[in-house]
SEVEXVEX-163267 format. One record per residue (C-alpha): x, y, z. Coordinates in pm, whole numbers, plus 32768, in hexadecimal, padded with zeros to 4 digits. Layout:
BEGIN
XYZ ...
//
This chain:
BEGIN
800080008000 811380E6805D 81C880947F16 808C80E77E53 8072823A7EFA 81E182877EB0 81BF82207D45 808582F27D21 813384227DB9 825F83F97CD2 817583E07BA7 80C3851F7C0B 821085D57C2C 827985597AD6 813485D17A3B 815A87267AE4 82BE874D7A64 825486ED7907 813D87F17911 822A88FE7989 832288A77878 821188BD7771 81988A0B77F7 82FB8A9677FD 83318A2B7696 81EE8AD5762F 82538C1776DF 83AD8C0B7646 83168BD774F0 82288CFA7524 834B8DD4759A 84198D73746D 82F88DC37388 82D08F107435 84438F567407 84348EFE7299 82FF8FD17259 839190F67317 84F090D07294 84B691D07183 845592DE727A 8531929D73AC 868192047406 86E691B2756F 881D926275E8 893891937673 8927917A77EA 87D1921E7801 866491DD77C4 8605931F770D 85A9930775A1 864293FF74AF 85719456737D 8613941B722C 85A9947E70D0 84EB93807009 857693196EB8 84C993B86D95 840892E86C9D 84A692C66B4A 861192CB6BC3 864794486BE3 85AE95A26BE2 860596F76B52 8625980D6C58 852899216C34 85B09A686BA8 85159BB36C0B 84FA9CD86B1B 862D9DB26AF6 85C59F126A91 86A9A0386A43 85E6A16A6AB6 8621A2C86A2D 8560A40B6A5F 856BA57569F0 84CAA6866AC5 84A3A7FA6A71 8455A8F46B85 8421AA6B6B9A 8461AB236CE0 842EAC8C6D57 853AAD926D23 8679AD6F6DEC 862AAC096E55 86FAAB516D54 8827AB176E37 8755AAA06F5E 868CA9B56E80 87C4A9156DF0 8852A8EC6F4D 8711A8476FC6 8719A75B6E9D 887DA6F76EF2 8817A6B57059 86F1A5DC6FEC 87CFA50C6F06 88E6A4D47001 87F3A49B711E 8755A3787065 88A6A2D1702F 88E1A3626ED2 89E2A44C6E3F 8A06A5696D45 8A82A50A6BEA 8A9FA6636B4D 8A1CA7C56B68 8A1AA8FD6A90 8990AA5F6AB7 897AABA169F0 8966AD0D6A59 884FAE036A1D 885CAF7269C7 888DAFC46B37 89D8AF076B40 8957ADE86C19 88F8AC7F6BD2 878DAC5A6B66 8783AB166A9C 8830A9C76AB8 8824A84C6AA4 8877A74E6BB1 88A2A5DA6B62 888FA4EE6C8D 8884A3776CC3 87BCA2E36DE1 877AA17D6E56 8659A0DE6D99 859DA09B6EDF 8598A2146F23 8548A27E6DBD 83D4A2C96DED 840CA3826F33 8523A4596EA2 8454A4B46D71 8339A5296E54 8426A5F46F2C 84CCA69A6E01 8377A6EB6D6C 8321A7A46EAB 8443A8986E83 838FA96B6D80 828AA9786C6F 82A0A8436B94 82ACA8AC6A25 8314A7606991 8343A5F96A00 83B5A4C8693E 83F7A36B69C4 8477A2386910 84D4A0D4696A 85A39FDC68A4 85829E6968F1 86DB9DC768E1 86789C7C6983 86B19BAB6849 88079C416807 886C9C076971 87FE9A9A6966 88B99A65681E 89F29AFE68B4 89DC9A2269E8 89BB98EB690F 8ADF995A6837 8BB49998696A 8B6C983B69F1 8BC797A168A1 8D0998676883 8D6C980D69E6 8D3E969B6994 8E0F96C06857 8F18977D691C 8F2F96606A1B 8F57955F6904 9065962B6859 9121965169A1 911C94D669BF 919A94AE685B 92AD95A968A3 932894DC69C9 9327939D68F8 93D9943767CC 94FD935B6761 95C7945D669F 95F395D36676 952E95F16531 93FE954765C8 9417962266FE 942A975E6628 92F996F6655E 923096B36699 92A897F96734 923998C16604 90DD982B6613 90D59860678A 912999D1675D 900D99F96665 8F13994E674B 8F829A1A6878 8F5E9B5D67B2 8DF99B04674E 8DB59AA168B6 8E2A9BF1693D 8D5E9CAA6836 8C249BEB6894 8C609C276A06 8C989D9969C9 8B599DBA68FD 8A919D016A06 8B219DDE6B18 8AC69F146A4F 895F9E9B6A24 89449E4C6B96 89C09FAB6BEA 88C6A0496AFC 87AE9F7D6B98 881C9FC46CFE 8824A1406CCB 8722A20C6C0C 8790A3426B4B 86CEA4896B76 8714A5C46AAC 868CA6FC6B59 866DA8466A9D 8626A97E6B6E 85E7AAE26AFC 8575AC216BA2 8430ACB86B2E 8445AE146A90 85BDADF86A6E 8672AE1E6922 87AFAD6368D3 88CEAE416864 8915AE1466F3 8A73ADCD6675 8B38AF136675 8A34AFCB6745 8AECB097684B 89BDB0D86923 8993B22769D6 8A98B3346989 8BAAB3706A89 8CEFB4366A9B 8DB2B2F36AA6 8D16B288695D 8D6AB3DC68C7 8ED9B3C3692A 8EE2B26268A7 8E4EB2CA6759 8F3EB3F36743 906CB3196786 8FF8B21F6685 8FC9B3326582 911DB3CA65CC 91CEB27F65A4 9111B2446460 9173B39863CF 92E0B36F6430 92E2B21A6392 9258B29C624A 9358B3BB624E 9474B2C56277 93EDB1EF615F 93D1B31D6077 952EB39660D2 95C6B2426091 9510B2345F43 957CB3895EB9 96DAB38A5F51 9781B2ED5E1C 96D8B3E95D34 9745B5105E0B 98A8B4895E16 98B5B46C5C9B 9833B5CF5C73 993CB6545D63 9A4FB59F5CA9 99D3B62A5B5E 99C5B7885BF1 9B26B77C5C78 9BA5B6E75B32 9B06B8055A6D 9B9DB90A5B56 9CF3B86D5B36 9CDCB86A59BB 9C73B9D959B7 9D98BA455A8F 9E8FB99C59A4 9E09BA595875 9E1EBBB35914 9F94BBFA58CD 9F6BBBC15758 9E5BBCCA5732 9ED0BE2456BA 9E0BBF535713 9DD9C05C55FE 9EAAC19E5624 9DF9C2E35646 
//
């Protein structure tokens, strides 16, 4: 009886262990399935239980990165301001441009009849993110008489340049490998010549791409400012009369007259010299004939 009880107890333990083993296998299988299904989105770190998200592979074996528009922005703005406010307006425009992170490219100005600056042009470049704000601020400096804006899309040219640069870089790497494996001088010179050509094209493409990126990063604004009711001095217009202008004109006239006198003297000097020589020659000939002349006796 006792043996029967022991055998029954051992059988129950065996059945319980078998059930636990089966349940553990099921849980392990479920965990493995969970790991496989979540393997694309998380990877366990070594020594820790946190899952780190990873990017999922794209369908089709690859993807092309999205390219945003690359626009070269230019604008031309014409303003008129009250009298005697030209200088302050230009100064405010400079402050607006530099305050937005831009800079002045060029500037020019012309005087009016009152011998002060009344009209001019200021060309500035500002970051493209501040373009709209700067245009509005410049428009508020005076009365807007003209406004033109233009944008040139250079996205395709930029993408073509980037692709060309990648291709030339790959060719450059291959040529560098060929140059290292060259067996003689003639082969090395041939590879070096081709390498020089490829590197030149590569630098040209990089320079063009850098220029386009600079044009896109900074917009160009041409600002023309003029004072209302102000006339620009014409070429040669001396403006209001002054004693200084009179002395200047007198000195200029004196120098001009003296110059013409010297020119005339230098021109007629040979003629005068010939006449003097002829005169003295005639006098000398007349003096030599005087002794041979007999006066009649009375």
